[in-house]
C-alpha positions as a Markdown table, in Angstrom:
| # | Residue | x | y | z |
|---|---|---|---|---|
| 1 | Met | -73.5 | -39.1 | -17.1 |
| 2 | Met | -74.8 | -42.6 | -17.7 |
| 3 | Val | -78.3 | -43.4 | -16.3 |
| 4 | Ser | -77.4 | -46.6 | -14.5 |
| 5 | Ser | -80.6 | -46.9 | -12.1 |
| 6 | Pro | -84.1 | -47.6 | -13.1 |
| 7 | Ala | -85.2 | -45.8 | -9.5 |
| 8 | Phe | -86.6 | -42.8 | -11.8 |
| 9 | Ala | -88.5 | -45.0 | -13.7 |
| 10 | His | -90.2 | -46.4 | -11.0 |
| 11 | Ala | -90.7 | -42.8 | -9.6 |
| 12 | Tyr | -92.6 | -42.1 | -12.6 |
| 13 | Leu | -94.9 | -44.6 | -12.1 |
| 14 | Gln | -96.0 | -43.5 | -8.2 |
| 15 | Ala | -99.3 | -41.3 | -8.1 |
| 16 | Pro | -99.8 | -38.8 | -8.6 |
| 17 | Phe | -99.2 | -39.7 | -11.9 |
| 18 | Ser | -98.2 | -36.7 | -14.7 |
| 19 | Ile | -97.7 | -38.1 | -18.0 |
| 20 | Phe | -95.9 | -35.2 | -19.5 |
| 21 | Asp | -93.4 | -35.2 | -16.5 |
| 22 | Lys | -90.9 | -33.1 | -17.9 |
| 23 | Ala | -87.8 | -34.4 | -15.5 |
| 24 | Thr | -88.4 | -38.1 | -16.6 |
| 25 | Val | -88.6 | -37.5 | -20.3 |
| 26 | Ala | -85.3 | -36.0 | -20.1 |
| 27 | Thr | -83.4 | -38.9 | -18.6 |
| 28 | Leu | -85.4 | -41.3 | -21.0 |
| 29 | Ala | -83.9 | -38.7 | -23.5 |
| 30 | Gln | -80.9 | -39.1 | -22.2 |
| 31 | Ile | -80.8 | -42.7 | -21.4 |
| 32 | Gly | -81.8 | -43.5 | -25.8 |
| 33 | Trp | -78.9 | -41.4 | -27.0 |
| 34 | Gln | -76.8 | -43.3 | -24.8 |
| 35 | Gln | -77.9 | -45.8 | -25.9 |
| 36 | Leu | -77.2 | -45.3 | -29.5 |
| 37 | Ala | -73.5 | -44.3 | -28.5 |
| 38 | Ala | -73.1 | -47.7 | -27.2 |
| 39 | Gly | -74.6 | -49.6 | -29.4 |
| 40 | Arg | -74.3 | -48.1 | -32.7 |
| 41 | Gln | -71.9 | -45.4 | -32.1 |
| 42 | Ile | -75.1 | -42.8 | -33.0 |
| 43 | Asp | -74.5 | -39.3 | -31.8 |
| 44 | Val | -76.8 | -36.2 | -32.5 |
| 45 | Ala | -74.5 | -35.4 | -35.5 |
| 46 | His | -74.4 | -38.8 | -37.2 |
| 47 | Tyr | -78.0 | -39.4 | -36.4 |
| 48 | Ser | -80.6 | -41.0 | -39.2 |
| 49 | Ile | -82.7 | -43.8 | -39.7 |
| 50 | Ala | -80.4 | -46.1 | -42.0 |
| 51 | Asn | -78.0 | -45.4 | -39.2 |
| 52 | Cys | -80.3 | -46.5 | -36.1 |
| 53 | Leu | -81.1 | -49.7 | -38.4 |
| 54 | Gly | -77.2 | -50.7 | -39.2 |
| 55 | Ile | -77.9 | -50.0 | -42.8 |
| 56 | Gln | -75.3 | -46.8 | -43.3 |
| 57 | Gln | -72.6 | -45.9 | -40.9 |
| 58 | Val | -71.6 | -42.9 | -42.2 |
| 59 | Ala | -72.6 | -39.1 | -41.5 |
| 60 | Pro | -76.8 | -38.2 | -43.0 |
| 61 | Thr | -76.5 | -36.2 | -45.4 |
| 62 | Pro | -77.5 | -32.2 | -44.2 |
| 63 | Pro | -80.9 | -31.2 | -45.5 |
| 64 | Lys | -80.4 | -29.4 | -49.2 |
| 65 | Gln | -83.1 | -26.3 | -48.0 |
| 66 | Ser | -82.8 | -24.9 | -44.7 |
| 67 | Thr | -86.6 | -25.3 | -45.2 |
| 68 | Leu | -86.2 | -28.7 | -43.8 |
| 69 | Met | -85.1 | -28.0 | -40.3 |
| 70 | Ile | -88.3 | -27.1 | -38.3 |
| 71 | Asp | -88.2 | -24.2 | -36.0 |
| 72 | Gly | -84.7 | -25.2 | -35.4 |
| 73 | Thr | -85.3 | -28.8 | -34.0 |
| 74 | Leu | -87.3 | -31.3 | -36.0 |
| 75 | Leu | -85.1 | -32.6 | -39.0 |
| 76 | Leu | -88.1 | -33.3 | -41.6 |
| 77 | Glu | -85.2 | -36.3 | -43.1 |
| 78 | Glu | -85.6 | -36.8 | -46.4 |
| 79 | Pro | -86.4 | -40.1 | -47.2 |
| 80 | Asp | -83.7 | -42.7 | -48.4 |
| 81 | Phe | -84.4 | -44.8 | -51.0 |
| 82 | Glu | -81.1 | -46.3 | -51.7 |
| 83 | Tyr | -80.8 | -47.7 | -48.3 |
| 84 | Leu | -84.3 | -48.0 | -46.8 |
| 85 | Gln | -86.6 | -49.4 | -49.6 |
| 86 | Ala | -87.0 | -52.6 | -48.0 |
| 87 | Phe | -87.8 | -50.8 | -44.9 |
| 88 | Tyr | -90.1 | -48.7 | -46.1 |
| 89 | Asp | -91.5 | -52.2 | -47.7 |
| 90 | Glu | -91.8 | -54.2 | -44.6 |
| 91 | His | -93.7 | -51.6 | -43.0 |
| 92 | Gly | -95.6 | -50.5 | -45.9 |
| 93 | Leu | -94.3 | -46.8 | -46.1 |
| 94 | Glu | -94.5 | -44.5 | -48.5 |
| 95 | Pro | -92.7 | -41.3 | -47.9 |
| 96 | Leu | -93.0 | -38.2 | -49.9 |
| 97 | Pro | -90.1 | -37.5 | -52.0 |
| 98 | Val | -88.1 | -33.8 | -52.2 |
| 99 | Ala | -89.9 | -32.7 | -54.4 |
| 100 | Glu | -93.3 | -33.0 | -53.1 |
| 101 | Leu | -92.7 | -32.6 | -49.4 |
| 102 | Leu | -91.8 | -28.8 | -50.7 |
| 103 | Thr | -95.0 | -28.8 | -52.9 |
| 104 | Ser | -97.3 | -29.8 | -50.8 |
| 105 | Gln | -96.0 | -27.3 | -48.2 |
| 106 | Ala | -94.5 | -30.1 | -45.4 |
| 107 | Pro | -92.1 | -28.0 | -43.4 |
| 108 | Ala | -95.0 | -24.8 | -43.3 |
| 109 | Lys | -97.4 | -27.6 | -41.8 |
| 110 | Leu | -95.6 | -29.4 | -39.3 |
| 111 | Arg | -94.4 | -25.8 | -38.4 |
| 112 | Arg | -98.3 | -24.9 | -38.0 |
| 113 | Ala | -98.5 | -28.2 | -36.3 |
| 114 | Leu | -95.5 | -27.4 | -33.7 |
| 115 | Ala | -97.6 | -24.4 | -32.9 |
| 116 | Met | -100.7 | -25.7 | -32.3 |
| 117 | Leu | -98.7 | -28.4 | -29.6 |
| 118 | Ala | -97.2 | -25.7 | -28.4 |
| 119 | Glu | -100.6 | -24.1 | -26.9 |
| 120 | Val | -100.0 | -27.1 | -24.8 |
| 121 | Ala | -95.8 | -26.8 | -23.0 |
| 122 | Pro | -95.6 | -29.8 | -22.0 |
| 123 | Ala | -96.9 | -32.0 | -24.5 |
| 124 | His | -94.8 | -29.6 | -26.7 |
| 125 | Ala | -92.0 | -30.0 | -24.5 |
| 126 | Cys | -92.1 | -33.9 | -25.3 |
| 127 | Val | -92.1 | -34.1 | -28.8 |
| 128 | Leu | -89.3 | -32.0 | -29.3 |
| 129 | Ala | -87.3 | -34.1 | -26.7 |
| 130 | Leu | -88.2 | -37.5 | -28.3 |
| 131 | Ala | -89.0 | -36.7 | -31.9 |
| 132 | His | -85.6 | -35.5 | -33.4 |
| 133 | Ser | -86.4 | -36.1 | -37.0 |
| 134 | Val | -89.8 | -37.0 | -39.0 |
| 135 | Gln | -90.4 | -38.5 | -42.3 |
| 136 | Val | -94.0 | -37.7 | -44.4 |
| 137 | Leu | -95.6 | -39.7 | -45.9 |
| 138 | Arg | -97.8 | -39.8 | -48.6 |
| 139 | Gln | -101.9 | -39.9 | -47.7 |
| 140 | Pro | -103.8 | -42.4 | -49.0 |
| 141 | Asp | -106.7 | -40.2 | -48.5 |
| 142 | Pro | -107.4 | -37.1 | -47.6 |
| 143 | Glu | -109.7 | -38.0 | -44.5 |
| 144 | Ile | -107.2 | -40.6 | -43.4 |
| 145 | Asp | -104.6 | -39.9 | -41.7 |
| 146 | Val | -101.0 | -42.3 | -41.1 |
| 147 | Ser | -98.5 | -41.9 | -38.7 |
| 148 | Tyr | -95.7 | -45.1 | -37.7 |
| 149 | Ser | -92.6 | -45.2 | -35.2 |
| 150 | His | -90.0 | -48.1 | -35.0 |
| 151 | Pro | -88.4 | -49.4 | -31.4 |
| 152 | Ala | -85.0 | -49.3 | -33.7 |
| 153 | Val | -85.5 | -45.7 | -34.8 |
| 154 | Pro | -85.5 | -44.2 | -31.0 |
| 155 | Phe | -85.7 | -40.6 | -32.2 |
| 156 | Ser | -88.0 | -40.8 | -35.0 |
| 157 | Val | -90.9 | -40.8 | -36.2 |
| 158 | Phe | -93.1 | -41.1 | -39.5 |
| 159 | Val | -96.6 | -39.0 | -39.9 |
| 160 | Thr | -98.8 | -37.7 | -43.4 |
| 161 | Val | -99.6 | -33.8 | -43.5 |
| 162 | Cys | -102.9 | -33.8 | -44.9 |
| 163 | Glu | -103.8 | -32.0 | -48.4 |
| 164 | Gln | -105.4 | -29.2 | -47.2 |
| 165 | Asp | -103.2 | -26.3 | -44.5 |
| 166 | Ser | -105.9 | -25.1 | -41.9 |
| 167 | Glu | -106.6 | -25.1 | -38.0 |
| 168 | Leu | -108.1 | -28.3 | -38.4 |
| 169 | Ala | -105.1 | -30.1 | -40.6 |
| 170 | Ala | -103.2 | -28.5 | -38.2 |
| 171 | Leu | -104.2 | -30.6 | -35.4 |
| 172 | Arg | -105.0 | -33.7 | -36.6 |
| 173 | Val | -101.2 | -33.7 | -37.3 |
| 174 | Ala | -100.5 | -32.4 | -33.9 |
| 175 | Glu | -101.9 | -35.5 | -32.8 |
| 176 | Ala | -99.8 | -37.1 | -35.3 |
| 177 | Leu | -96.6 | -36.0 | -33.7 |
| 178 | Leu | -97.8 | -37.1 | -30.1 |
| 179 | His | -99.3 | -40.2 | -30.8 |
| 180 | Glu | -96.0 | -41.2 | -32.3 |
| 181 | Thr | -93.7 | -39.3 | -29.7 |
| 182 | Met | -95.7 | -40.5 | -26.9 |
| 183 | His | -94.9 | -44.6 | -28.9 |
| 184 | Leu | -91.0 | -43.3 | -28.1 |
| 185 | His | -92.1 | -42.3 | -24.6 |
| 186 | Leu | -93.1 | -45.6 | -23.3 |
| 187 | Thr | -90.3 | -47.9 | -25.5 |
| 188 | Leu | -87.5 | -45.8 | -24.2 |
| 189 | Leu | -89.8 | -46.7 | -20.7 |
| 190 | Glu | -89.5 | -50.4 | -21.3 |
| 191 | Ser | -85.7 | -50.3 | -21.9 |
| 192 | Val | -84.9 | -49.6 | -18.6 |
| 193 | Val | -88.3 | -51.5 | -16.7 |
| 194 | Asp | -90.0 | -54.7 | -17.7 |
| 195 | Leu | -94.2 | -53.5 | -18.2 |
| 196 | Val | -94.4 | -56.6 | -20.0 |
| 197 | Gln | -93.5 | -60.2 | -18.8 |
| 198 | Pro | -90.7 | -61.3 | -20.6 |
| 199 | Gly | -92.2 | -63.9 | -23.7 |
| 200 | Ser | -95.2 | -63.5 | -22.8 |
| 201 | Leu | -97.8 | -64.4 | -25.1 |
| 202 | Ala | -100.8 | -62.7 | -23.9 |
| 203 | Val | -103.4 | -60.8 | -26.0 |
| 204 | Tyr | -106.1 | -58.4 | -24.9 |
| 205 | Tyr | -108.9 | -56.7 | -26.6 |
| 206 | Ser | -107.8 | -53.8 | -28.3 |
| 207 | Pro | -110.4 | -51.2 | -29.0 |
| 208 | Trp | -107.9 | -49.4 | -31.2 |
| 209 | Arg | -107.8 | -52.2 | -33.5 |
| 210 | Asp | -111.0 | -54.5 | -32.9 |
| 211 | Glu | -109.4 | -57.4 | -31.9 |
| 212 | Asp | -107.2 | -59.4 | -29.8 |
| 213 | Arg | -104.0 | -57.6 | -29.5 |
| 214 | Pro | -100.4 | -58.6 | -27.7 |
| 215 | Val | -100.9 | -57.0 | -24.2 |
| 216 | Arg | -97.7 | -54.4 | -24.9 |
| 217 | Gly | -99.5 | -52.7 | -28.2 |
| 218 | Val | -102.7 | -52.2 | -25.6 |
| 219 | Leu | -100.3 | -51.1 | -23.2 |
| 220 | His | -98.8 | -48.9 | -25.6 |
| 221 | Gly | -102.5 | -47.9 | -27.0 |
| 222 | Leu | -103.5 | -46.8 | -23.0 |
| 223 | Phe | -100.4 | -44.5 | -22.9 |
| 224 | Val | -100.9 | -43.1 | -26.0 |
| 225 | Phe | -104.6 | -41.9 | -26.1 |
| 226 | Arg | -104.3 | -41.0 | -22.5 |
| 227 | Ala | -101.7 | -38.7 | -23.1 |
| 228 | Val | -103.8 | -37.3 | -26.7 |
| 229 | Gln | -106.8 | -37.3 | -24.5 |
| 230 | Ala | -104.7 | -34.9 | -22.0 |
| 231 | Phe | -103.2 | -32.9 | -25.0 |
| 232 | Tyr | -107.0 | -32.2 | -26.5 |
| 233 | Gln | -108.5 | -31.5 | -22.8 |
| 234 | Ala | -106.3 | -28.8 | -22.1 |
| 235 | Leu | -106.3 | -27.4 | -25.5 |
| 236 | Ile | -109.8 | -27.0 | -25.2 |
| 237 | Ala | -109.6 | -25.6 | -21.4 |
| 238 | Gln | -107.8 | -22.7 | -22.4 |
| 239 | Ala | -109.2 | -21.6 | -25.9 |
| 240 | Gly | -106.3 | -23.4 | -27.9 |
| 241 | Cys | -108.1 | -24.3 | -30.4 |
| 242 | Thr | -111.4 | -22.6 | -32.4 |
| 243 | Gly | -114.5 | -23.5 | -34.8 |
| 244 | Glu | -114.2 | -26.8 | -36.8 |
| 245 | Ala | -111.1 | -27.6 | -35.1 |
| 246 | Thr | -112.5 | -27.6 | -31.3 |
| 247 | Asn | -115.3 | -29.7 | -32.8 |
| 248 | Phe | -112.8 | -32.4 | -33.8 |
| 249 | Ala | -111.0 | -32.0 | -30.5 |
| 250 | Ser | -114.4 | -32.6 | -28.8 |
| 251 | Glu | -115.4 | -36.0 | -31.1 |
| 252 | Arg | -111.5 | -37.0 | -30.2 |
| 253 | Leu | -112.1 | -36.7 | -26.8 |
| 254 | Leu | -115.8 | -38.7 | -26.3 |
| 255 | Ser | -114.2 | -41.3 | -28.5 |
| 256 | Ile | -111.2 | -41.7 | -26.0 |
| 257 | Val | -113.2 | -41.5 | -23.2 |
| 258 | Gln | -115.5 | -44.4 | -24.7 |
| 259 | Glu | -112.2 | -46.5 | -26.3 |
| 260 | Met | -111.1 | -46.3 | -22.3 |
| 261 | Gln | -114.1 | -47.8 | -20.8 |
| 262 | Leu | -113.5 | -51.0 | -22.9 |
| 263 | Val | -110.3 | -51.8 | -21.4 |
| 264 | Ala | -111.2 | -51.1 | -18.2 |
| 265 | Asp | -110.0 | -54.0 | -16.2 |
| 266 | Phe | -107.1 | -54.1 | -18.3 |
| 267 | Thr | -105.0 | -53.7 | -14.4 |
| 268 | Gln | -106.5 | -57.7 | -14.2 |
| 269 | Ala | -104.5 | -58.9 | -18.0 |
| 270 | Asp | -102.2 | -61.8 | -18.1 |
| 271 | Gly | -98.8 | -61.0 | -18.9 |
| 272 | Leu | -98.4 | -57.9 | -16.9 |
| 273 | Thr | -95.5 | -56.9 | -14.9 |
| 274 | Ala | -95.9 | -54.9 | -11.2 |
| 275 | Ala | -94.6 | -51.8 | -12.8 |
| 276 | Gly | -97.3 | -52.2 | -16.1 |
| 277 | Arg | -100.2 | -53.0 | -13.5 |
| 278 | Gln | -98.7 | -49.9 | -11.5 |
| 279 | Leu | -99.1 | -48.3 | -15.1 |
| 280 | Ala | -102.0 | -49.2 | -16.1 |
| 281 | Ala | -103.6 | -48.6 | -13.1 |
| 282 | Asn | -102.6 | -45.1 | -13.3 |
| 283 | Leu | -103.6 | -44.7 | -17.0 |
| 284 | Leu | -107.2 | -45.8 | -16.2 |
| 285 | Glu | -107.5 | -43.7 | -13.1 |
| 286 | Tyr | -106.3 | -40.6 | -15.5 |
| 287 | His | -107.4 | -37.4 | -15.3 |
| 288 | Val | -107.0 | -33.3 | -15.9 |
| 289 | Glu | -109.0 | -31.2 | -13.6 |
| 290 | Ala | -111.8 | -29.1 | -15.3 |
| 291 | Ser | -110.0 | -26.1 | -13.2 |
| 292 | Asn | -106.8 | -27.0 | -13.8 |
| 293 | Pro | -106.2 | -28.4 | -16.9 |
| 294 | Arg | -101.9 | -28.1 | -16.2 |
| 295 | Ser | -103.1 | -30.4 | -13.5 |
| 296 | Tyr | -101.4 | -33.4 | -15.1 |
| 297 | Ala | -97.8 | -31.5 | -16.8 |
| 298 | Gly | -95.7 | -32.3 | -13.6 |
| 299 | Ser | -93.0 | -29.7 | -12.7 |
| 300 | Gln | -92.2 | -27.3 | -16.2 |
């Protein structure tokens, strides 16, 4: 069925706000696949980063190793240096070649990250619905996680997977997967409802970049980090991680709360539409009841 009305999007923006709302995620995924089919004749079987960018219009090479399909749902897409090198260079990306994917145990680390996400079912369901493929990037430093997504590639994320294999490392990768998935989520939402006034050049201080950024980027940051906060709050409340990982999650929560305080008046930012202000207001007021960590989840 063709989805043509943004009514569902406006309903999503109303209180009580549920950031991982299952029905909204399903509708956005449907819209994304419809847009790919209409614009580039791409279906799931022909999905690849190169095809989305219009660089190559053939079926992508299937994985050469069965281990490259993660839990039967997330395709660990091999880097396409022939067609995508210019894209990688433009965006500062260095994907691992296939041999390094296997020696670095990337498939196992991604599985462990998905298992960590599965501790919070609504967040896990959102990632599975919107992240169809992942490419693993080279990590510039063991303590620095890198992730990326691009609006023209609506169901793909790029992440590093950490050198170590531990619960803490899995949590860091889980955050990266969720972070980039939520960028994809908001980009799909923007395809049916304007959140920022078209052509707006307005900027606002971003605590995540420590500089003035376009209003759209700050709205994305607010959306993404509220989702990460909801994930960590629920994970800790239901004891989904232990020891060092719990300490890491607690520190991340503290950082996010402090960052949110720096955008407390973002609803007044120039350039936001009425829908954008509504979303910003909901995100700034967003909280998870301590006694009910699943209160944010929406219907499951």
